[in-house]
C-alpha positions as MATLAB code, in Angstrom:
seq = 'MATFFVMIGKKINQKQVFLTDGTRIPVSVIAAEEQLQVGDIVKVTGISKGKGFAGVVKRHHFKGGPRTHGQSDRERAPGSIGQTTTPGRVYKGKRMAGRMGQDRVTIKNLLVIDVDAQNKITLIKGLVPGAKKSRVIIEKTGEAKKFIPVYQEEVKEEENKNAS';
ca = [
     -16.237   14.264  -11.408;
     -14.279   15.084   -8.728;
     -16.069   16.221   -5.572;
     -14.763   17.216   -1.986;
     -15.611   16.862    1.358;
     -14.037   17.538    4.768;
     -12.138   14.937    7.355;
     -10.199   15.729   10.423;
     -10.017   19.169    9.173;
      -8.450   18.264    5.759;
     -10.101   18.317    2.362;
      -9.849   14.782    0.717;
     -10.140   14.790   -3.262;
     -12.858   11.550   -4.102;
     -12.995   10.769   -7.308;
     -16.266    8.692   -9.305;
     -16.220    5.062   -9.278;
     -17.610    2.803  -12.428;
     -18.569   -0.759  -12.190;
     -17.527   -3.041  -14.921;
     -21.550   -3.415  -15.899;
     -21.093    0.692  -16.358;
     -22.750    1.783  -13.842;
     -21.936    4.737  -11.669;
     -21.884    4.697   -7.895;
     -22.260    8.169   -6.341;
     -19.643    9.557   -4.496;
     -21.363    9.505   -1.196;
     -22.620    5.688   -1.269;
     -19.292    4.202   -2.228;
     -18.710    1.666   -0.109;
     -16.487   -1.500   -0.433;
     -18.445   -3.942    1.830;
     -21.692   -4.026   -0.729;
     -18.936   -5.145   -3.692;
     -16.306   -7.402   -1.947;
     -17.123  -11.081   -0.338;
     -15.124  -13.034    1.416;
     -12.582  -15.000   -0.471;
     -11.912  -12.223   -3.313;
      -8.728  -11.464   -4.092;
      -8.038   -7.276   -4.748;
      -5.307   -4.956   -5.117;
      -4.999   -2.313   -2.832;
      -3.395    0.996   -4.054;
      -2.747    3.920   -1.473;
      -0.285    6.354   -0.914;
       3.097    5.463    1.340;
       3.961    6.880    4.742;
       6.117   10.124    4.050;
       9.433    9.640    5.721;
      11.084   13.045    4.856;
      14.650   13.869    3.978;
      16.277   10.560    3.753;
      20.369    9.578    2.952;
      21.524    7.073    0.368;
      21.936    4.197    3.336;
      18.361    4.482    4.039;
      17.109    5.460    0.764;
      18.824    3.434   -1.432;
      20.570    1.050    0.525;
      24.017    2.065   -0.479;
      26.855    0.471    1.542;
      28.373    3.324    2.491;
      32.224    4.143    2.453;
      35.062    2.676    4.656;
      35.367    3.254    8.540;
      39.249    3.375    8.897;
      42.133    4.324    7.025;
      41.395    8.154    8.074;
      38.177    8.381    6.219;
      35.844    9.655    9.406;
      33.344   11.693    7.390;
      32.846    8.787    4.591;
      30.790    6.489    6.511;
      27.247    6.911    5.184;
      28.412    9.244    1.768;
      26.915    7.907   -1.504;
      30.797    8.385   -3.301;
      31.295    9.049   -6.465;
      28.251   10.892   -8.756;
      30.007   10.631  -12.363;
      32.984   11.157  -14.407;
      35.337   14.016  -15.255;
      35.544   16.436  -18.029;
      33.583   13.710  -20.100;
      30.330   13.803  -19.828;
      30.719   16.960  -17.388;
      27.438   16.424  -15.740;
      25.482   13.811  -13.650;
      22.995   11.185  -15.225;
      19.535   11.700  -14.882;
      18.113    8.858  -12.460;
      21.119    8.760  -10.050;
      20.609    7.865   -6.846;
      21.092   10.500   -4.136;
      19.961   11.569   -1.258;
      16.229   13.143   -1.133;
      12.683   12.838   -0.318;
      11.467    9.295    0.796;
       8.316    7.596    0.540;
       5.160    9.762   -0.128;
       4.961    7.589   -3.364;
       1.905    5.845   -4.775;
       2.168    2.092   -3.931;
      -0.176   -0.709   -5.281;
       0.039   -4.186   -3.488;
      -1.307   -6.801   -5.640;
      -2.861  -10.419   -4.641;
      -4.630   -9.682   -1.212;
      -7.026  -12.158    0.026;
     -10.683  -10.441    1.633;
     -10.797  -12.779    5.037;
     -13.804  -11.061    6.311;
     -16.832   -8.394    5.342;
     -19.034   -6.715    7.819;
     -21.583   -4.621    5.895;
     -23.185   -3.474    9.343;
     -20.197   -1.860   11.154;
     -18.384   -0.989    7.419;
     -15.162   -2.822    8.072;
     -12.975   -4.912    5.781;
     -10.466   -7.328    6.694;
      -8.088   -7.889    4.004;
      -4.871  -10.469    4.714;
      -1.331   -8.836    4.352;
      -0.060   -5.189    4.199;
      -1.907   -2.311    3.431;
      -0.176    1.119    2.010;
      -0.627    4.131    3.974;
      -0.827    5.825    7.267;
      -3.868    5.126    9.862;
      -7.149    6.920    8.168;
      -5.664    7.490    5.021;
      -7.666    7.083    2.065;
      -7.128    3.886   -0.178;
      -8.557    2.188   -3.079;
      -9.703   -1.347   -3.507;
     -10.015   -2.939   -6.708;
     -11.382   -6.567   -6.926;
      -9.325   -8.694   -9.392;
     -10.342  -12.407   -8.841;
     -11.798  -15.101   -6.430;
      -9.369  -17.299   -4.520;
      -8.880  -20.501   -6.175;
      -9.104  -22.341   -2.640;
     -10.189  -20.553    0.648;
     -10.291  -21.689    3.822;
     -12.609  -19.104    6.046;
     -11.118  -18.210    9.049;
     -14.118  -18.391   11.503;
     -14.604  -22.141   11.154;
     -16.526  -22.518   14.527;
     -19.827  -23.906   13.270;
     -17.970  -26.757   11.434;
     -15.876  -27.546   14.288;
     -18.886  -27.552   16.763;
     -20.405  -30.236   14.444;
     -17.320  -32.134   14.359;
     -16.935  -32.518   18.164;
     -20.785  -33.762   18.104;
     -20.149  -36.436   15.299;
     -17.022  -37.715   17.063;
     -18.970  -38.374   20.600;
];
């Protein structure tokens, strides 16, 4: 059951969230801060930034042609894209120039560093796909075996008192 809401003049498609125990969270109440704890391992899914029309050098990391011996227009060209009479076509999946980015990307094994439920902020260590203010899906996959919290001010104060 999909619903829509307006954010910055755009309609963004929202999806229902079902927990593992079978309960359903209403779309208006979704908050990652309530479900996640510090030290959880998550995977983050989002739509990567679109980069527009890109050539094969930028898109597929092709080397390009020679820059000397009269080849002034072959530097960033893909080269040959197929055979001659047989098979007489270009194979499917041939890497060529085209639109780059704007794909669904999932980054796994990210660590939740801090959760601030009051300000609705979740700090995740690592890369998060997508542009700023874009929608992402955060999915809990496990818990860290050994987690060292970032904020250890209380521990340091106790160590200083014990040392003196």
